[in-house]
C-alpha positions, 0 to 999 in steps of 0.5 A, spaced: 499 500 500 502 506 497 503 512 503 498 517 504 503 522 502 508 522 497 515 525 498 519 527 493 525 532 494 529 535 488 533 542 487 532 544 494 524 543 494 520 538 498 514 536 494 508 533 499 503 530 495 496 528 498 495 521 495 488 518 497 484 521 491 479 515 492 478 518 499 478 525 497 484 526 501 481 526 508 485 527 514 484 520 518 489 517 522 493 514 517 493 521 513 495 525 519 500 520 521 503 520 514 503 528 515 507 528 521 512 523 519 513 527 512 513 534 516 518 531 521 523 529 515 523 535 511 524 540 517 530 536 519 533 536 512 539 542 512 538 542 504 531 544 504 529 551 500 522 551 499 516 546 500 510 545 495 504 542 498 499 539 493 494 533 492 492 527 487 485 527 485 479 532 484 479 534 491 485 537 495 482 535 502 475 534 504 477 535 511 476 530 517 473 523 516 466 524 517 465 516 516 470 515 522 466 520 526 459 516 525 462 510 527 465 513 533 460 517 535 459 514 542 466 516 543 467 522 539 470 527 544 475 522 546 477 520 539 478 527 537 482 529 543 487 523 541 487 525 534 488 532 534 494 534 538 499 530 533 496 533 527 496 540 530 503 539 532 505 537 524 501 543 522 505 548 526 511 545 524 509 546 517 507 553 517 513 555 521 518 552 517 524 558 515 523 557 508 517 559 503 511 554 503 506 554 497 500 550 497 496 548 490 489 547 491 487 542 485 480 542 487 475 543 493 477 544 500 473 543 507 473 542 514 481 540 516 483 541 509 482 549 510 487 549 515 492 544 511 491 549 505 492 555 508 498 553 512 502 555 506 505 562 505 502 562 498 496 559 496 495 557 489 488 555 486 485 551 480 478 554 477 475 548 480 477 549 487 471 551 492 471 552 500 466 550 505 467 550 512 462 545 514 464 544 521 458 547 524 453 543 520 455 537 524 455 541 530 463 541 531 468 547 531 474 548 526 481 545 527 488 544 524 488 552 524 483 553 520 480 559 524 486 562 525 489 562 518 482 564 515 481 569 520 488 572 518 487 572 511 480 575 511 478 578 518 474 576 523 468 578 521 468 574 514 471 568 517 465 567 522 460 568 516 464 563 512 464 558 518 457 560 521 453 559 514 457 554 511 456 557 504 461 554 498 465 559 496 468 559 489 476 560 487 474 567 484 470 569 490 476 566 495 481 570 490 477 576 491 477 575 499 484 574 499 483 567 501 488 564 496 493 568 492 492 566 485 487 562 481 489 558 474 486 554 469 486 547 472 490 544 467 495 550 468 495 549 476 501 544 477 506 547 472 505 554 475 506 552 482 512 548 480 515 554 477 513 558 483 516 554 488 522 552 484 523 560 483 523 561 491 528 555 492 533 559 488 532 565 492 536 568 498 532 563 502 535 566 509 532 572 507 525 569 505 525 566 512 527 572 516 521 576 512 516 570 513 518 571 521 517 578 521 510 578 517 507 572 521 509 575 528 508 582 526 501 583 529 504 580 536 509 585 537 509 592 539 512 597 534 518 598 538 519 590 538 518 589 531 523 595 529 528 592 533 527 585 530 528 588 523 534 591 525 537 585 528 535 581 521 538 586 517 544 586 521 544 578 520 542 578 513 548 583 511 553 578 514 551 573 509 554 571 502 547 571 499 547 579 501 554 580 498 552 576 492 545 580 491 548 587 492 554 585 487 549 582 482 545 588 482 551 593 481 553 588 475 546 588 472 545 580 472 541 575 476 544 573 483 546 566 484 545 565 491 548 559 495 546 553 497 545 554 504 537 554 506 538 558 513 
């Protein structure tokens, strides 16, 4: 039996592919265990420069295993208490990797698939992609970071509306709201996503990691704290070979060739 998540590593990029298309790539125990293992592998890879999260099939991720919920309804709370912490650790580690993370949404997302999809720094969607909250329709609440990621992208009021009403949103609606960064024809999504992530991997990855930390934590810092961190990161960046190459290439009017170090 093939793994629920395929991992391919080339040119500094980790390609993570959800591989249960016949089950809409649901986040059951098996998928969650595979996600934890794969994220741990890439997080410990010193050559990592970027990550692409993608999926096989017509649906990116339908969310939780509702069939499993039905089967365990007499002990649902206990099952969720056991299931959630490991996948939350994996999502936190994926979202806070010090390299760019891109997701390519080849089809609908719902439930826990929202958090998985939006944990990326840049989210690309196919025209066939749709988003539906779904949780409140079955008496549950968001997990896998979905409420946090969505609220940061669209604001608290809009996120509540999406989760309260469970009204499906099209890819274009998601683009207009800022849920996703780009929308492409279904046939072009894979090539566009691969081109983007490979381009990011060829960039000054240490710089990108510092930018990611600055932006992601901006709302949690005072202006004074944030300016101090900007100062620190500029000094650290200025001491790198990438900075020396970048400014030299600028003066020489050529494309920079950044080093292989990921941090």
